[in-house]
N, C-alpha and C positions, 0 to 999 in steps of 0.2 A: 504494500500500500504506500503511495507517495506521501511525503510529509505534509502536514497541514500548512497552507499558505499563511505567511505572516505579513500583515499590513498595518502600517502606522496611520492612525486616524488624526483627529484634531489635536490630541494630546497623547501621543505615544501608541504603543501596542497593548491591547487589553484582550482578555479572554477568560473563559471559565476554567478555574484551576482543575487540573487533571483531565480536562476535556481537550481544549485546544491550547491552553497555557500549560505546557508540560515541561519537564526538565530537558528533554531533547530539544524542544523548540527554543527554550531559553538559551541553551548552548549555541544553537544556530544563530540566534539574534545577537548574542554577545560576541561570537567570533566575527560576525559581519561588522559590528561596531569597531572591534579591535583592528580589523584589516583596513577599514576606512581610515581610522586614525593613524595607523602605521604608514599608510600611503601619503597621508597629509603631512606628518611630521618628518618622514623620510629618515634622516640620519640619527635620530634619537628615539628612545622609548617613550611613548606617550604616557602621561599621568592622568588617571581617571579616578574620580571619587565614586564609591558605591554605597548607596543608602537603601533604607527599607522602611516600610510603615508597620502597623501593628497587626496586619493580617496573618492568617494561619500560614506557617512555614516561611514567613518573610525572611527571617534571619538565615535559615538554611539556603534559601534561594539566592540571597545576597552573597553568602559565602561561596556558593557554586559559581556565581557570576564573577566574583573576584578571582577564583582559581582559574576559570577559563581565560580571563584577561591575562593573567600571569603566564599561562601556558602559551599565549599568543604574543608574548613579548611586550605586554603593556604592564606598567607599574600601578597596581590598584591601591587606593586608600580606602579602607573599609570602615564604615561607621561603627562605633561601639554600641549604639543604641538606636531606637526608632528616631527618625529624623524628618522634619518637614522639608518639602521641596524648596521653598525659598532659602532655607539654611544651606542646602546643597548649592544653590545658585550663587549665594554669597561666597561660599568656600571656593568654588571654581574661580571666581574673579579675584578673591583676596590672595589666593596662593598660585594664581596663574596656571591652573590646571588645563588639560586639553579637553576635558569634558566631564560629564557625570552621568551615572545611571542610577535611577531610583526604582526599586521594586515596589510599586504601588498601583492600585487601581482607582486612586483618588476617591470620588464619592460613590463609586459603583457598589452594589451589594456585596456581601461577605464572600459569596462563591466566586467572585472575580479576582484576578490578579493582573498586574500590569507592569509595563517596562517603559519608563520615561528616559529619553536620552536628551541631555543638554549639551550644547556646544561650548567652546572655550570662553565665550562671552557671558555664560550663565543663562542664556536664553533657551527656550525650547527649540529643538532642532527644526529648521525651516524645511519646506517641502523638497527643495533640491537636495538636501542632505538625507532625508528619510527615503527618498526615491533611490538614492545611491546605495543606501544600506539594504533596502529591499532587493535591489539587483544583486548585491553581494550575497544575500541569503539564498537567492535562487541559483546563483552560480556556485555556491559552496560545494565542496567535494562530498561524495556520497557518504563517506565515513564520518563526517563532521558531527552529526547528532549523536551517534553511538559511541564516538571516541572518548567522550567524557573529558575530565580535566585531570590535572595532576596536582598533588598537594603543593601548597606554596607557603612560605614563611610570611604570613600576613599580620600586620600590626593594626590594631584598632585606633581610630582617630575621632576626636570630638571637636568639631569647629563651632559648637553652639555659643561659646563665650564670645568669640569675635563677632558673630552675627548679632548677639544681644547688644553689644556696645555700639555697633554700627546703626542698628534700627532705632535705638533710643536717641541717637543724635538727630533723627528726623522728626522728633516729637517734642512739643513744649511740655516738659514734665512739671515745671513750676505751675503752669496753669491748671494741670490736672490735680496737683497736690493742693492748691488753694481751694479748689471746688469741693474737696472732701466727698467724692462720689462713692456710692456703693455699687459694685459691679459683680455680676455673676458670669463666670467663664465656663464654656461647654465645648471641649475638644471632641465630643461625640465618640469617645473611646479611641481616637485616632492619634497620629504622630505629633499633633500639636499639644498633647497633654503636658502640663507644667509650664509651657512657654509664656502664655499671657499672664498667668499668675505671677511668674517671676518678673516679667517685664513691668507689671503694674505694682508690684510689691513696694510698700513704702509710700506710694503716691495715691493709692486708693484703697478702700476696704474691699478686698477681693475674696470671693468664695468660688468654689468650682463644683461642678457636677459631671458625672460620666467621664472621670479622668483616669479610671483604671483601665487595664487592657482587657478587652473582650473581643475575641476574634470574630464573634457573630454580631458585633455592634448592636447589642441589645435586641437582636432579631430584625433589625432594619439596616438599610445602607447608611454609611456615614455621610449623609447629605445634609445640606444646610437650608432646605426649603421650609416653608411654614409648617407643614405636617410633621416633618422629622424633628423640628425644634419645639414641639409642644412641651416637653419637659422643661426646657429653658424658659419658655413663656410663663409657665406656671410658677417656676422658682423665682423669676424676677418679680412677678406679682406678689407672691407670698412674702418675700423679704423686703418688699417696697424699695427695690433697687432702682437706680437711675438707668441702668443699661444691662443688657445681656449680650455677650460676645461669643460667637461660635466659629469654629473652623471645621472643615471637612476632613476626610481621612488622611490626607497628606498636608493639610493646613495651607494650601494655596488659595482656597476659597473662603469667603467670609459670610457669616450670618449675623444679622443685627436684630435685637429685640429692644424696643423702647420701654420707658417707664410704664407701669401698668400691665406689662406682659404683652404688648402689641408688636407683632412682627412688622419689620420694615423691609420692603423689597430691595434687591440689589440696585435696581434702576434708580430708586429714590435716594438710596444711600450715596450712589455715585454723583448724582446731581447736587445733593447737599454739600458733599465734600469739595466738588469742583468750585461751587460758589464760595464756600468758606475759605478755601486756600487762595483763591484769587483776591478775595476781600481782605484776608488777614495776613497773608504771607508775601504779597507783592509779586507773585508770579506774573509774567507777561508772555510766556510761550503758549503753545496751543494745547488743545485737548484732543485725545484720540479715542474713538469708540468703534466697535464692530457694527456691521450692518443691522444686527438684530437688537442693538442697545438703544435705549430711550433717546429721543430727540430733545429731551429736556437739556441734555448736554449741549446741543446746538443752541438752544435758547440762552443758556448760561454763557456760552462762548460769545454769542452776539451781544448780550447785555454788557459784558466786560470788554468787548472789542478785541478778542483773541481768535486765532484760527481754530477751525474744527477739521479733524482728519478722520475719514472713514476707511475701515479695512474689512476684509473678509473675516469670518468667525475664526477665532484661534488667537491666543495671546502671542504666538510666534510672529504674527504680522505687525506687532507693535515694536519689535526689537530695534529697528533702525531709527524709528521716530524717537524712542527714548534715548538711545545711545548718542544720537546726533543732536540732542537738545531741542528738537522741534516741538516737543510737548512736555508739559509738567505733570500731566496725569493721563494715564491710559486705563480704560475700564471696559468691561464687557458684562452684558446682561446676566451671564452665568456666574456672577459674583467674583470676578477677577479684577484686581487693581494693582498698579504700581505707580510710583511717582519719580520725578527726575532726581538723580543722585542716588538712586537705589538700584536694585537688580532689575534687568529686563525680563522679569518673570513675575507672575501674579503672586501676591503675598497676603494671605488672610490675616496673619498676625499684625502686619503693618496697618491694614485696613481697620482692624479693631482698635488699635492705638490711636489712629487719626480720628475716628469717630468719637472716642472718649475725649480727646482734646477738644474737638468741636463742641460737644455738649458742655464741657467744663468752661470754655471761654464764652460761649453764647448764653449759657445759663438758661436754656430753654429746651424742652423736650423735643425729640426728633419730629414728632407729628406736628407740633406747633411750628417748627422750622419749615416743614413741608408746606404748611399753609402760608407762611411768610414768602416762601419761594414762588408759590403759585401766584400770589399777589404781585410779585416782582416781574415774572417772565410769562405768566399764563399757565393754566393747568394742563397736565397731560396724565393720562391713565393708561397703563400698559399691562399686558399679561401674555403668557405663553402657554399653549396647550399642545401636548404631544399626542399624535394620533397613530396608533398601530394599525397598519393596513396591509393588504397583500401586495406582493411585487407587481402584480398586474394593475392594481389601482395606482401605484406610483408611476408606472409606465404611461398610463392614460393621462395622469395629471401632467406629466412632462409634455405630452402632446397638446393638451388644452392650454397650457401656459405659453405655447408658441404664439397663440393669438389671445392674449389676456383681455379681460373685459375693459371697456372704456369708461364705465361708471360703476361705483359701488355706493350703496345706500343713497342712491339718487344724486351722488356728487361725482363730479368729473375727475377721472384719474389724470393727473398732470405729469406723472413721471413713472416709468417702469425701469427699475434697476435690477440687473442680473449679476451683480458682483458675486453673490453667494446665495443661491436660491432666487426667487422672484419676489421683489417688493413693489407694491402698488401704492403710490402716494397720492392722496386726495388734495383738493384745492384748499381745504382748511388745515392742512398739515397732518391729518390722520393718515395712518398707513397700515398695510397688511403685508406680512412676509410669510411665504411658504418655502420651507427648506427641507427637501427630502434627505434623509440620512444616506450616507454613502456606504454604511456598513451593516445596516439592519432595516427591516421593513417598517419604517417610521417616517412620518412627516411632521416636522415641527412647525406649528402655526403661531406666529407672533403678531400682535396687534397693538396699536396705540391710538387713542382718540382723545378728544377734548372733554368728554364726559363719560362716566361709568356706563350710561345707557348705550352710547354709541360704541363703546368698547365691546360690550356684550353682542351687539348687532354685528360688528365686524368679525368677531370670532365665529359667529354663526355662519356668516358668509364664507369665511375661510374653510369651515368644515364642509359646507356644501360644495365648494370648489374641489376639495380633496376627494370626496366620494362621488363627484360627478352629478350632483342633483341641481 
């Protein structure tokens, strides 16, 4: 039987553990990365950091990854404990490594495992790199998967201290300390456990929930949506805390809960932070967002007179904008954020710290800040619904979108964008985006409107377009 194909998606390669994510496949992917890096560095042995999250067998899989790298002439640095993706990104840049591999499936359910590869700048590998690695996997010798690895003299390494010092320099700790906030942290049993508590220690009254290791993540995926953060919402309300801060399985995504236990969407969090940082920090460079992210960021950018940059979905597309100083903030609807002067990788820990600073300095709840922002730039309401459909339905949707409708909800479509999926923008600034998945029978339907009623109607139109009614 031929080996299972390995494909890198928006954020690495993921699969169900022991089904398509197997040790032989892990060896194939690791060897391909090693050969890519050896060809790139030529005369010297590449140096690669290897990390892992709290999933079942993560430590053992990371150890096998390090051994395979060593057998391929790469010098691995193996994490001594569970480690967030942004900490790995910082370590790559701080010690000028040639890349990093993190064994994590991020926010996916417990039965999944994943393989994230970061390049020497600490950013997620761009498509031209992952395509090259996929080609090397296909080209790999027949004996690669079965050949295994050889024992190596591996030393464990902990770069967390350097990361903590670096990220705290990006935050106004004095403002947080003065506000005397009560904060609840929720790493959702993931690799971010202990980080936010340590970063806020001494500056706020911090408690934590779900900070032990549970390879089943409490029976749910380590996600940061409203449903999965129900325990955090209840704890914030019970303790009368000012904030709840959550991170997903590898702590690159953030979840925010306001006073009273009210969940705040990533879109609203990003818009508030963009407005706050422009208002309080004196930034004058631009803002970057993906095609699926709220246009509140466009409104904030226009209000402050800065540029707005749009990219396809995936944090890897923000790399050059951040590294070249063209933007001070990059954010995506799926709860990813980074800022200028930090790593070109999403960082849920940094996002939580910045939201804490914003609440401390503005001394207003987040939902009150949202009302203030709507008065300043106008209201926008957004939502995403994922529709699981047959491959045939996706194929027919592709055909229908070749000739998209000219009106929606009785309003003229003024723009059709096909950067990533198909987005239809209406005259009043409302929009609908349909994005079929490239790896599973799924269509993501995003919508944004000026009122909750129109948002519901747009989502209904999106569903009808998907199923062909």
